[in-house]
N, C-alpha and C positions, 0 to 999 in steps of 0.2 A: 505492500500500501504507499503511494507517495506521501509524502513527509512538507509540512511548511514548517517555518522557522519563525517562531513568538517571539519577540521582545517585550519584556516586561519594562515596569516603572523604575526599577532598579538598576536596569540595565542587562539583566541577566536574560540567557536567551533559551528557549525550550523548543523543542520539535514534538508536533502532535499531528496525527494524521489529517491528510487534506479533507477537508469538509465539518470538522470538529467543530460543534457549536460554543460559542463563548463559554457557555454554560461550563462546557468541558475545562476549559482552562482554569475555571474558580476551582471545579471539584480537583481538576491534580493538584493546584497549591496546598488547599487546606479545606477537610469538612467546614469549618468555621466560616473560612469566604465563601465557600459555596451557598451556606445558609443564608448569609448577608447578603450576597450579591443581589443586584435589583437590574442591572445592564450593565453592557458595556461600551467602552470607545475605543474604537477600531481606526487607526490611522487619523486618530483625530473626531472620527464620526461615530456620533451616540447610537448604539444599534441595541436590539433586543436581546438577552441572554439566547435566546436561538438561534442568532445569526452564525452561520456556516463560514468557517475560516478557509477561503480557498485560495490564500497566497501566503505568501510572508507578510507579515505586520506588526506595528506596534500594539500592545493590548493594554489595556487598563479598565480594571474591575469597577463598576459603580457601587458604592454602598450606602445607605444613608447618612456617613459623613462625606459624601463626593461633594464638590460644589454642583452636580447636575442632579442630584437627588431630589432638591425640593420642585423644580419645573417636571419632573419626574411623576413625582408622588400628585401634583395639582393636575396634568393633563391626565391623567388614570382616571384620578376622582372626578373629573367632569366626564368622562365615559362612564363611572358607575353612576354619577347621577342620571344621565340621557339612560341609561340602563331601567333604572328605579323608575322615570317618569312615562317611559314606554310602558312598562308591567301596568302602571297605575290609572294612564289616561290613553288606552287603545285610540289608536286613529292620530294620534299626535305628531305631526312632523318636526323633524330634528334639524336644528341649523348647525351653527359651530360652537366649537366649546374650548376653547383655548386656556393654557394657563396664563397667569398673570402676576406682575410682581407682588400684589396682594393675596392673591387667590386662584381661582378659575371662575368662569361663569358658563353656561350653555344658554343657548336660543332656543324658544320652541315657537310653534304654531300651534296652539290651545284653544279651543272653544270659547273658555273665558278667563280673566287673569285669574293666576293661582292668589291664594289666600295662606295666611298664616298656617291655619290648619293642614293646608296642603304640605307645605314647606315639612310640617313636624311629621308626616303620612311618609314623604318622599324619603325624608332621611332615616325613618326606620326602616324603611326599603332597602336603602344603601346598606344598612349595617346588617340586615339579613344578608343580602348577596355577598356583602365582605366577608362576614364569618363561614361561608359556605366553599371560601378559598378557591374561587373557581378561576382559570385560566386564561389569560390575556393571549390571544393568537393571533398573529398575523398571517393572512394570506392573501394570495397572488390570485386573482380572477381574471379572465378575461375582459377586456374593455366593455364588450357589448353585451356580457352577461351581467356585469355590474350593473348597467344601467337600466337592463329589463328587470333585473331583481328591484331597484329599488322604484323603478315604475311600477311594478306588481305591488308595492309595498303603500303607493301613494305618496312618494317623498319626492317631487318636483326638484326641491332644493339640493339635495344630494345628487340628483341627477345633473342640475345646471353647474355645481362644483365639479363631478365629474367631467363634463364636456369641457369645462374652461381649464382646467388644472392638469389635465392627462392629453391633450390633443396631440397627436402623432404616437402613442403608447399604446402597445397592445394589451397591457397588463395594466390591472389596478391594484393597489393597496388597499387591504380592507383590515379590520380588526374586529373580533366575536370576544364576547365575554361568555364562555362555557361551549356555546353554541351557536348558529347562526339565528337559530329562533329564540334565544334568550335576548342578545343583543348582537348587531352588527352596524359598524360605522366605517364610511369612507375616511382614511387617515393615513398618514404615512409612519405616525409612531414616531418616538418607540414608547413603551408600556414596561410598567412594572409586570414582573412574570403573572402574578396570581390577586386576587383582589383581596384575600388575606393578608397582603403588606399593607393594605390602606385601613390604620387603626384612628388615626386623629383627624378626623374632618368634621367641619360645622358648614351647615348652611345657613346663610344670613340674611338674604332680602331677595326681593324681586323687582323687576322695573320693566316698563315697557320699551319696547325696542324695536326697530326695523331691521329686516335682512338688508344685511351690507353696510347699516347705518345711514340707509337715504331711507327719507320721508317718504319719497313716492314708491317705496317696494312694501312687500307683505309686513303688516304689523305683527309683532312677536311677543312674548314673554320672556324676559332674560332673568335666570335664575342665578344669583353670586352664591359663592361659597370660599370656602377655604380649607388648607390641608399641612400638613406638617410633618415630620419623620415621628416626633413624639406627643403625648399628652401635654407633657410641661410645655413645648412651646406653643402648641395649640392655646392653650389655657394662656401664657404669656400674651399672644397675639390678641386674644379677646379680651383681657383685661388693658390692653391698649387701646382698641377698639371702643370700650366702654370711657376710656379716660378723653379718647377724643371726642365723643358724643358730648361731654361736658365743656370741652374746650372748642366745639363748632363755633365756628367765626359768622356764621349767619345768625346764630341764637344769640350770642355775646354781642355780636354789631347792633341787633335790636333791643336788647337788653342796657346795654350802654348807650344808647342815642348815637350811634356813629354814622349809621347808613342806612336807606331804606329802598326798596324796588317797588315799582309800579308796573300793571301789565302793559298799560300804555308805550312805557318805554322798555321793553324786554333786553335785557342783557347791559343794561347802564344803570350804574348807580346812583341816587339821589345822596349824595354828601350832606348830613347835617353838620350842626353846627360844630360839634365835636369833635366828627370824622372829618370836615374839612381843616381844623385845628392840626390834625395828627398829619393828616395829607401834606398840607403845607409845611407842617416842621421836617418831616421826611424829604420834600423838595428842597427846602432851605438848605437841611445838612448835606445833600448829595451837591448842591452848588459850593456849599463851604469847601467839601472836599477836593472838586473839581477845579475850580479856579486858580489855587494856588499850584496846581499840577499843569497848568499852562492850556485849559479848555478854554474855548468861546463859546458861550450860549448863543444861538441862532434860534429863529424861527421860521418854520417853513409853509407855505399855503397846505390848508387841509385837502383841498379837492384840485385834481389836475385832469387834462385832458387824455382819454387814454392811450393818446402816442407816446406820452412818457413810459407806461406801463407796458406797451410793444416794445418800447427800447429797451428795457430793463429784463425783458422776460415774462413778466409775472402776468401778463395778460393772457399770456396762451395757457400758462400752469395753475394759476392764482384768480382768476376772474370770477371763478364762482363764488368765492369768498369776499367779494367786494361790494361796497354799497354806491350803487350806480346811479347816476344823475343825468337827465336829459335837458341841455340849455341850449337854445338857439340852435337847434338841430344837430349840437355836438352832445357825443357822448363823455361823460366826464366821472371819476370815481372818487369818495371818499379815500384819503389815504390809509393803507393798512400798515403800512411801515414808514420810516422817514429816511431809510436809503437813498433813495432816487431823489429826492429833496436835497440832501447834502451832497450829491454827486453833481446837482445843477448847480448848489451853491458856490462849491469848489471851482468849477469849469468858469463861473462869471468872473475868474480874475486870473491874472498871470501870476504863478509862483515859481520860484526860485529853489533851488534844493537847498535855499539858507532857510527858507521859510520852513521847512519841513522838520519835523511831523507837524502838519494842520489837525487840530483836534475841534471837531464840532460836536457839541452835546446839546439836546432837544429834550424838552417833557411836553410837547404839542399833544393835543387828544389823537388817538388813532381809532380806527374803525373796523371791525373786520364781520361779516356776515355769518355767522356760527349759527348751526343749526339749534334751533328752540330747544329740540332735546338735550342737549348737552351743554346748556347754561346751567351753571351752580354758583351762587353765590358771587363771592370775586374772583374765585379761581377760574372761571369762565365766562368771559363776558364779550359783549359786543363793543361797547367802547373803554378806551381804557388810555393810558399812558405810561412809557418808558422813562428809565433814565437812560436813553440812548446815547449812543457816541458812536463817532466813525473818525479815525484815525488816519490820514492821509501819511506814508511814512515811505523813503527808498525803500529797496530791497537790502541795503546793508543796514538799515535801521531796525527792521524787523525784531531781532534777538532783543535790543536794549527796551525796545517799546512795550514788547509783550512782557519782559520783567516789571518794568514801571506798574504795568495792569494787574499782574498778580499782588504785589507789593500793594495797590490799590483796593483789591479784593480781600487781601486779609486785613488792611486797617479797618475795612466796612464792617465784616463779618465779625469781628473782634468787637467792635463798637456794640452790636447787638448781641453779643453773648452767643453766635451760630457756630459750633463747630461746622466744617467743612470739607471735603474732599473733591480730588481733582481729578478728571481723567482725559488722556489726551488721546484723539481720534486722527488716524491716518489717512491715507488714499484710499478712496473707493474703487471698486472694481470699474466703475463707471465714474469716469472723471474728465475734467478738461485741463489743457496744458501739459506740458513736457514733463516726465518722469523726472528729469533732473531739477525741474525748479521745485517740483513735491518734494524731492529729498531734502534741497537748501531748505525750503518752509519748515520741514519738519526737525529738523538739526537744529533749526535756531530754537524752534517752540522748545524741544527737549532740554538744550540748553539754556534756556531762560528758566525754565521748572528748576533745573538742578542746582543754579545760581541763587534761586530762591531758598532753596532749601525745603522745598514743597515736595513731600511724597503724593506718586500719581500712579494711577493705574492706566495700561496701555489697550485701548478700545482701537483692534485692528480694523481698518476698511471701514471707519465708522465715520469718517472726514465728509464735510458738505461736498458736493461735486466740483465746488469752485476752489475749494483750500480744506487743509486741515485745520483743526479746532482744538480748545482746552473748554471743557466742560465742568461747571463747580456744581454740586451737591450740597446743601447746608442740612443739618439734622436738627431736628428741634427737641423739645424738654421731654418727649416720650418716645423719642428713638424714628419718627418718621423722617423718610429722606425726600428733599424737594430739589428739584433742578432750579439753579435761579442764573448765575453769570455765566456767561459764555464769552468766548476770546476767539473770533474766526476771521481767518485769513482770504481774501477774496483776489483773485487775478482775473475773474472774468468781467465783472462792472466796469474796472478801468478801460478795458477793450471796449466793451459796449459805448460807454460814453466817452470814450474819447481823451479820457484824464491825461494830462502829462504835466511836466514840470520842467523848468530851464537847470540843466547838470551843470558842473564846475568846468564841462567840456562846451557849454553855449549850446550845446543840442536840447530837443526835446527826448525826454525819458517818459516812463510809466510808472505811476506810482503804484504803491499796494496798499489796498485797503485792509484796517482791522476793524470789523462790527465788535462792539463792544455793549455790555448792559451787566449791570452788577443787582440790583433788584429784581431787573426783569421788569415786569410792570409795576406799576405802584399797588394796582388793585390785588394783585397775588402775592405780593409781597406784604402787604398791609393784611391780606388774611394769613398768612404764615405767621405773623408777629402777635397776631388776636391768638391764634391756636397756642402758638411757643409759650405766651405770658400767661396764658387764660385770661387775658383782656387786663391784668394789674401790669400796665407799662410801668419801665423804669421811669425816673422821675423826669428825665431829660425827655422821655417821648409824650410821657402823660397829658392830654388834652386839659385836663384841670389838675392842676400841680398840687394845688393847695385848697380847703375851703374852710372858711372862718365859719365858726360856730356860735354864736351870741346865746346864753342861757336865757334871757330874759330880755322884753323890748327895751328897758334901761342902759343895757349893753351894746344895742344897734349901735349909736354915734360912734364910739370908739372902736365897734368892729368893722364899721364902714372903713374908719381911718387909717385901720390895719389892712385891709383889702386895697386901698390906695397906694398904702405904703408899698406892698409886695408888688400890686401890678408896676409902680414907678420903678420898681427896681427888676424888672423884666419877668417876673414870674406869674403864669396863668394861675390866676386865684380867682374865688368865687365866694359870695357870702349868702348863707341862707338865712333869709331874714322871715320865714314861715314861724307863726306863732303855734310850734311844737316843744314837747319834750324834748330834753336835750338828745336822751338816749335814743330817741326816733331818729332825731338828725344824725348821731353817730351811725345808726345803724345803716340808715340810708346812703351814707357818704361812702361806709365799707361795700355797700353792695355795687355802687358805681366804682367801686376800687380807686378811689382816688387816693393818690400816696399818705398825704399829710392833713389831718384835722385840728385845726387850731380854734380849740375850747375858750370863749371868754365868758368871765363871771364876774363877779364884785372886785375881788384880788388881782383879777389881770388888768381890769381897768383902772384901778387904784395904782398901780405898780409898774405900768407900762408894759405889760410882758402878755407872752399867749401861753396857754396850755398844750404842750404839742402831743398828739396823738398820730401813729403809723398804722396803717389798715392792717397789718400783721400783729405788731408790736404792742399796740395797746398804748397805753399813757408813759410819757417820757419825761413827765415833767415839765415845770414853767421854762419859760426861756424868753428872754429881750427879744424882742421884733428884730432888732439888727444883728443880733448872735444866728438869729433862726435862717434869716435871710443870707447871713454869711456861710451858713452850711449847706442852706438847700442850692446855692450857687455853686459851692464847690462840688457835691455830688453831681449837679448836672455835669459840669466842666470833664469830671471824670466818667461820665455816661453812667455811673452809679451800677456796674455791672458786678 
């Protein structure tokens, strides 16, 4: 019998008979590994344990400790969910069921929406199927046979997927659970070997959905769930979800009087007084950071002729996401991003190499025609503003400029107490420009990251088609990651817009554009901050930094004078003049998460002091007003982290 050579992760080589399944390699190494095995990685590709080894290959066995395990568990659990639904709801049509960063979902066409009792029944059926330890089996069916099978079952969506994804193929990959009568799905896999491997899962919620996310297509019901390798990890995640509910920015934004929404303006926030103060505080903070760093704030038009978007390429690829306007027979669009306007601004003047880098910053509103079904609080909106900037540099300046941007990101996230990680995304298979240009750009990004001392992950082939990029994920107080800052190199648009500068040789040269944002959008960043701080903002960010609480009406004149003194010192102070008991006023201020409460009674009025309370630490004792102001201003300067 012929043999193939298998190279293991430790570099050792074994010979096994040709056709040996990956499971056989695990069994040959040790019984414990065979028992723990979930799948295999053969020459970098994730495969089932039944995958036959037909040639020499590098093989790694996947267990629940492997990085591939979590998406494997989740995708397999999505199939388990679909098997349970098809058992309980005969005639259901199955859509797709991918793993996600948070768990998994599966879309179904059902006669009525799912209710909580349905989820309980479905999850119970899933546990019943899991306990039976049923086999996931990959089968290759002739394409025509697969299409005919799903047609007989009344599943046109599966037929459509097969038609779209297997054009030109003779065979189709399907997976059964136990057998095709129990469950079968069109899927390329891989999956765990049996349902018995799935023990830590939970169905979470349902929502309306549309086939392929298009509101013109078949309406569906989406079931969300999550799965982990262990009950411990599942319980920790469910605890995090409960904590996230308490921190939901939509709930806190309403309770704290920050913003509201109205159905007549979907996807656009109405910023209330305190919310506007928070928004402006962030906007001014960003200006204070950027102006000393050499940025110039510009304002570009909100509406452009479609010719601009045709030049930039957005008309061909992004036009469905634009709000269009007809004016005097011409088609116009609200701008969805600032980049093209900044290109026109740069091109409006002659630039020498001595002028570069040129750094434009802008905070004007942007509009994107997001589908109504995906709008969600401040995290997915139609109107928003960005802390947007574009840096125009010479090719030789890329490394230094990127290093400056990394330092900027470190400073900003440090001021908010947000830990972050970075990843470098390199040249994708589909890209523009010469490979040598990409190599040079990637080398400069790597050098900038290393000079900054910032650890980063390499995200191979995930760069934008016009250039490599660095993305930053912040981690909030309960461990969730949010993608925020980005630094992107762009070689394409300077060509499209014929951007140029005069070099030292007195000839024209093409600049490189660096797109960058740190907050991302103000709306989404505010949502992150609300949930990170649970609405209890540090003093420098709090919309109301101190509230003066007179105990009785006779204390009102002095209380008003204290408020005036605080405001004169630049503090955002309020005065509670209501004829309520002091305990009630204190509780109200705590519910509004005001950092400082300054109680004023007879003694304070006589002595010219205030009795200081914090929202969490209670009574801090009496303090002269000037001393409190000095302390508060020091805390603000330190950002209070």
